[in-house]
Structures are given as C-alpha cells and as structure tokens.
Backbone as a printed PyTorch tensor [residue, N CA C, xyz], in Angstrom:
tensor([[[ 88.5370,  31.5600, -36.0730],
         [ 87.1560,  31.5320, -36.5500],
         [ 86.2170,  31.6420, -35.3480]],

        [[ 85.1630,  32.4020, -35.4820],
         [ 84.2170,  32.5510, -34.3790],
         [ 83.4040,  31.2820, -34.2100]],

        [[ 82.8660,  31.1010, -33.0250],
         [ 82.1010,  29.8890, -32.7330],
         [ 80.8340,  29.8200, -33.5710]],

        [[ 80.3030,  30.9640, -33.9720],
         [ 79.0990,  30.9480, -34.7990],
         [ 79.4360,  30.7730, -36.2670]],

        [[ 80.7290,  30.8620, -36.6340],
         [ 81.1310,  30.7910, -38.0210],
         [ 81.5620,  29.4260, -38.4910]],

        [[ 81.3530,  28.3820, -37.7070],
         [ 81.7670,  27.0380, -38.0940],
         [ 80.9560,  26.5660, -39.2940]],

        [[ 81.6160,  25.8220, -40.1560],
         [ 80.9270,  25.3080, -41.3410],
         [ 81.0180,  23.7890, -41.3610]],

        [[ 80.2470,  23.1860, -42.2340],
         [ 80.3040,  21.7320, -42.4020],
         [ 81.6610,  21.3810, -42.9810]],

        [[ 82.2860,  20.3730, -42.4210],
         [ 83.6070,  19.9500, -42.8730],
         [ 83.5640,  19.5960, -44.3520]],

        [[ 84.6180,  19.9460, -45.0910],
         [ 84.6340,  19.6810, -46.5400],
         [ 84.3350,  18.2350, -46.9000]],

        [[ 84.8070,  17.2870, -46.1110],
         [ 84.5760,  15.8750, -46.4350],
         [ 83.1160,  15.4540, -46.2570]],

        [[ 82.3190,  16.2460, -45.5220],
         [ 80.9030,  15.9220, -45.3120],
         [ 79.9780,  16.8160, -46.1370]],

        [[ 80.5320,  17.8510, -46.7420],
         [ 79.7100,  18.8370, -47.4500],
         [ 78.9150,  18.2180, -48.5990]],

        [[ 79.5650,  17.4170, -49.4540],
         [ 78.8710,  16.8290, -50.6030],
         [ 77.7670,  15.8740, -50.1440]],

        [[ 78.0420,  15.0980, -49.1000],
         [ 77.0260,  14.2050, -48.5450],
         [ 75.8330,  15.0120, -48.0390]],

        [[ 76.0960,  16.1120, -47.3360],
         [ 75.0180,  16.9530, -46.8210],
         [ 74.1940,  17.5440, -47.9590]],

        [[ 74.8680,  18.0130, -48.9950],
         [ 74.1500,  18.5820, -50.1420],
         [ 73.2950,  17.5360, -50.8500]],

        [[ 73.8170,  16.3310, -50.9980],
         [ 73.0470,  15.2550, -51.6170],
         [ 71.7900,  14.9520, -50.7830]],

        [[ 71.9700,  14.8880, -49.4800],
         [ 70.8230,  14.6280, -48.6000],
         [ 69.7940,  15.7500, -48.6990]],

        [[ 70.2600,  16.9910, -48.7480],
         [ 69.3420,  18.1270, -48.8670],
         [ 68.5690,  18.0910, -50.1770]],

        [[ 69.2350,  17.7250, -51.2450],
         [ 68.5380,  17.6130, -52.5350],
         [ 67.4550,  16.5300, -52.4790]],

        [[ 67.7860,  15.4300, -51.8350],
         [ 66.8090,  14.3470, -51.6960],
         [ 65.6140,  14.8180, -50.8600]],

        [[ 65.8840,  15.5090, -49.7580],
         [ 64.8130,  16.0370, -48.9010],
         [ 63.9600,  17.0270, -49.6820]],

        [[ 64.6040,  17.8850, -50.4600],
         [ 63.8650,  18.8520, -51.2720],
         [ 62.9110,  18.1270, -52.2290]],

        [[ 63.3930,  17.0770, -52.8510],
         [ 62.5490,  16.2950, -53.7520],
         [ 61.3830,  15.6520, -53.0200]],

        [[ 61.6560,  15.1560, -51.8180],
         [ 60.5810,  14.5470, -51.0300],
         [ 59.5150,  15.5750, -50.6700]],

        [[ 59.9410,  16.7770, -50.2820],
         [ 58.9910,  17.8260, -49.9110],
         [ 58.1490,  18.2260, -51.1250]],

        [[ 58.7900,  18.3560, -52.2760],
         [ 58.0250,  18.6710, -53.4990],
         [ 57.0310,  17.5610, -53.8130]],

        [[ 57.4390,  16.3260, -53.5640],
         [ 56.5390,  15.1950, -53.7840],
         [ 55.3200,  15.2640, -52.8840]],

        [[ 55.5120,  15.6450, -51.6330],
         [ 54.3860,  15.7820, -50.7090],
         [ 53.4750,  16.9250, -51.1620]],

        [[ 54.0660,  17.9930, -51.6370],
         [ 53.2600,  19.1030, -52.1390],
         [ 52.3630,  18.6240, -53.2870]],

        [[ 52.9410,  17.8340, -54.1990],
         [ 52.1400,  17.2830, -55.3100],
         [ 51.0490,  16.3610, -54.7760]],

        [[ 51.3930,  15.5720, -53.7690],
         [ 50.4040,  14.6530, -53.1970],
         [ 49.2090,  15.4160, -52.6470]],

        [[ 49.4670,  16.5340, -51.9760],
         [ 48.3760,  17.3500, -51.4260],
         [ 47.5580,  17.9480, -52.5670]],

        [[ 48.2440,  18.4730, -53.5800],
         [ 47.5390,  19.0480, -54.7270],
         [ 46.6830,  18.0100, -55.4340]],

        [[ 47.1660,  16.7880, -55.5030],
         [ 46.4430,  15.7010, -56.1780],
         [ 45.4380,  15.0100, -55.2680]],

        [[ 45.2890,  15.5230, -54.0650],
         [ 44.3300,  14.9960, -53.0860],
         [ 44.5750,  13.5240, -52.7680]],

        [[ 45.8390,  13.1850, -52.5640],
         [ 46.1900,  11.8160, -52.1670],
         [ 45.7530,  11.5720, -50.7360]],

        [[ 45.7360,  10.3470, -50.3230],
         [ 45.2330,  10.0010, -48.9950],
         [ 46.1480,  10.5470, -47.8960]],

        [[ 45.5280,  10.8740, -46.7850],
         [ 46.2780,  11.3620, -45.6290],
         [ 47.3130,  10.3340, -45.1900]],

        [[ 46.9520,   9.0670, -45.2700],
         [ 47.8770,   8.0000, -44.8810],
         [ 49.1660,   8.0540, -45.7130]],

        [[ 49.0170,   8.2120, -47.0360],
         [ 50.1870,   8.2900, -47.9150],
         [ 51.0330,   9.5210, -47.5930]],

        [[ 50.3680,  10.6360, -47.3260],
         [ 51.0820,  11.8740, -47.0150],
         [ 51.8400,  11.7390, -45.7000]],

        [[ 51.1900,  11.1830, -44.7040],
         [ 51.8510,  10.9930, -43.4050],
         [ 53.0690,  10.0890, -43.5550]],

        [[ 52.9360,   9.0650, -44.3620],
         [ 54.0590,   8.1490, -44.5990],
         [ 55.2490,   8.9120, -45.1930]],

        [[ 54.9900,   9.7610, -46.1700],
         [ 56.0620,  10.5330, -46.7910],
         [ 56.6380,  11.5710, -45.8310]],

        [[ 55.7920,  12.1850, -45.0220],
         [ 56.2870,  13.1440, -44.0320],
         [ 57.1960,  12.4620, -43.0100]],

        [[ 56.8590,  11.2450, -42.6480],
         [ 57.7160,  10.4940, -41.7230],
         [ 59.0750,  10.2140, -42.3540]],

        [[ 59.0850,   9.9210, -43.6540],
         [ 60.3400,   9.6860, -44.3620],
         [ 61.1830,  10.9690, -44.4040]],

        [[ 60.5170,  12.1070, -44.6030],
         [ 61.2250,  13.3920, -44.6100],
         [ 61.8120,  13.6770, -43.2300]],

        [[ 61.0300,  13.4260, -42.2080],
         [ 61.5020,  13.6580, -40.8390],
         [ 62.7320,  12.7950, -40.5470]],

        [[ 62.7110,  11.5520, -40.9740],
         [ 63.8570,  10.6600, -40.7620],
         [ 65.0740,  11.1470, -41.5330]],

        [[ 64.8580,  11.6280, -42.7570],
         [ 65.9680,  12.1320, -43.5670],
         [ 66.5800,  13.3820, -42.9430]],

        [[ 65.7520,  14.2500, -42.4020],
         [ 66.2520,  15.4510, -41.7300],
         [ 67.0180,  15.0590, -40.4710]],

        [[ 66.5010,  14.0950, -39.7330],
         [ 67.2070,  13.6210, -38.5350],
         [ 68.5680,  13.0530, -38.8680]],

        [[ 68.6450,  12.3060, -39.9430],
         [ 69.9150,  11.7320, -40.3790],
         [ 70.8970,  12.8170, -40.7900]],

        [[ 70.4310,  13.7970, -41.5350],
         [ 71.2780,  14.9280, -41.9280],
         [ 71.7270,  15.7050, -40.6950]],

        [[ 70.8170,  15.8970, -39.7670],
         [ 71.1380,  16.6020, -38.5360],
         [ 72.2770,  15.8970, -37.7940]],

        [[ 72.2540,  14.5830, -37.7730],
         [ 73.3140,  13.8210, -37.1240],
         [ 74.6600,  14.0520, -37.7870]],

        [[ 74.6700,  14.1080, -39.1100],
         [ 75.9120,  14.3660, -39.8490],
         [ 76.4700,  15.7360, -39.4780]],

        [[ 75.6140,  16.7340, -39.4510],
         [ 76.0610,  18.0940, -39.1580],
         [ 76.5100,  18.2160, -37.7070]],

        [[ 75.7730,  17.6250, -36.7880],
         [ 76.1690,  17.6720, -35.3760],
         [ 77.5030,  16.9600, -35.1800]],

        [[ 77.7080,  15.8560, -35.8640],
         [ 78.9890,  15.1530, -35.7610],
         [ 80.1400,  16.0410, -36.2410]],

        [[ 79.9410,  16.7180, -37.3600],
         [ 80.9700,  17.6540, -37.8500],
         [ 81.2410,  18.7310, -36.8170]],

        [[ 80.1800,  19.2610, -36.2540],
         [ 80.3190,  20.3110, -35.2580],
         [ 81.0590,  19.7910, -34.0310]],

        [[ 80.7130,  18.5860, -33.5830],
         [ 81.3640,  18.0140, -32.4040],
         [ 82.8530,  17.8050, -32.6550]],

        [[ 83.1950,  17.3150, -33.8060],
         [ 84.6150,  17.1090, -34.1280],
         [ 85.3650,  18.4380, -34.1230]],

        [[ 84.7420,  19.4620, -34.6930],
         [ 85.3560,  20.7830, -34.7260],
         [ 85.4400,  21.3690, -33.3230]],

        [[ 84.3550,  21.2450, -32.5830],
         [ 84.2700,  21.7980, -31.2360],
         [ 85.2980,  21.1370, -30.3130]],

        [[ 85.4130,  19.8220, -30.4160],
         [ 86.3370,  19.0950, -29.5470],
         [ 87.7910,  19.3630, -29.9150]],

        [[ 88.0280,  19.8250, -31.1240],
         [ 89.3890,  20.1110, -31.5580],
         [ 89.8080,  21.5570, -31.3120]],

        [[ 88.9460,  22.3590, -30.6980],
         [ 89.2360,  23.7670, -30.4430],
         [ 90.1560,  23.8890, -29.2380]],

        [[ 91.4340,  24.1020, -29.4820],
         [ 92.4180,  24.1500, -28.3910],
         [ 92.3430,  25.4460, -27.6050]],

        [[ 91.6610,  26.4710, -28.1250],
         [ 91.5550,  27.7470, -27.4240],
         [ 90.4370,  27.7570, -26.3820]],

        [[ 89.5230,  26.8180, -26.4540],
         [ 88.3930,  26.7910, -25.5310],
         [ 88.7110,  25.9100, -24.3210]],

        [[ 88.1620,  26.3030, -23.1720],
         [ 88.3150,  25.4620, -21.9870],
         [ 87.3960,  24.2550, -22.1290]],

        [[ 87.6600,  23.2540, -21.3420],
         [ 86.8300,  22.0390, -21.3830],
         [ 85.3740,  22.3700, -21.0740]],

        [[ 85.1380,  23.2060, -20.0700],
         [ 83.7680,  23.5760, -19.7070],
         [ 83.0720,  24.3350, -20.8360]],

        [[ 83.8010,  25.2320, -21.5110],
         [ 83.2240,  25.9660, -22.6340],
         [ 82.8790,  25.0180, -23.7720]],

        [[ 83.7750,  24.0820, -24.0330],
         [ 83.5550,  23.1200, -25.1130],
         [ 82.3370,  22.2570, -24.8240]],

        [[ 82.2470,  21.7480, -23.6080],
         [ 81.1020,  20.9090, -23.2340],
         [ 79.8090,  21.7040, -23.2940]],

        [[ 79.8130,  22.9320, -22.7930],
         [ 78.6000,  23.7580, -22.8170],
         [ 78.1610,  24.0550, -24.2430]],

        [[ 79.1070,  24.3840, -25.0900],
         [ 78.7960,  24.6850, -26.4880],
         [ 78.2500,  23.4510, -27.2000]],

        [[ 78.9070,  22.3250, -26.9940],
         [ 78.4790,  21.0920, -27.6280],
         [ 77.0830,  20.6750, -27.1450]],

        [[ 76.8400,  20.7790, -25.8570],
         [ 75.5250,  20.4110, -25.3230],
         [ 74.4360,  21.3240, -25.8720]],

        [[ 74.7460,  22.6080, -26.0340],
         [ 73.7720,  23.5460, -26.5950],
         [ 73.3580,  23.1130, -27.9930]],

        [[ 74.3500,  22.7510, -28.8080],
         [ 74.0620,  22.3190, -30.1850],
         [ 73.2850,  21.0150, -30.1990]],

        [[ 73.6910,  20.0730, -29.3650],
         [ 73.0150,  18.7700, -29.3300],
         [ 71.5620,  18.9450, -28.8840]],

        [[ 71.3350,  19.7790, -27.8820],
         [ 69.9620,  20.0070, -27.4010],
         [ 69.0980,  20.6300, -28.4960]],

        [[ 69.6460,  21.5770, -29.2340],
         [ 68.8720,  22.1930, -30.3200],
         [ 68.6000,  21.1900, -31.4260]],

        [[ 69.5450,  20.2960, -31.6620],
         [ 69.4050,  19.3060, -32.7300],
         [ 68.3510,  18.2580, -32.4040]],

        [[ 68.1100,  18.0110, -31.1450],
         [ 67.2000,  16.9330, -30.7780],
         [ 65.7960,  17.4290, -30.4170]],

        [[ 65.5720,  18.7010, -30.5210],
         [ 64.2210,  19.2310, -30.2230],
         [ 63.2780,  18.9750, -31.3560]]])
C-alpha cells in the first residue's frame, strides 16, 4: 500500500464516523444559531466545542496513522520518523 493510501484502522472507523456525525450536527447547530441571530458569546462557545471535537478526532486518526506507520517494515527508521513527524505537524497546525 502506498504511504498516501493509508486508511483509518477498521477498529477506529466506527468511532471516527460517530465523531464526524456529532461534529456535523454541531456545525449545523451553529448555522441555525447565526440564522436565528443568537448571541456571539453562545456561538463562540459552540465553535470552541466543535474545535475540541475536531482535535479529539484528529488525535484518533493520528494515532491510527502512527500505529500503521510504525509497523511498516519496509521503511527505514529515518523515513518512518520523517513521515510521522510530517503528519503530526500537519495535525497540530
């Protein structure tokens, strides 16, 4: 499998999908809040919750990637570390 073709591990896939559905619902809720002219404070609070949920999901996906990356017997240690660091850096931006 190519390095760009890695997927979320089957055991984490359902958890990731559940989290994405929850995030989708939160985003739709914020959209309604804006349409209903809710207070900026309430909207910011919900956006912070969405950001935290995305961060949590990101951690799950990065963990899956790290487990897969570290188990790649065809890659050298330096390649594995470089690849893993690239993903981690993108995840934390």
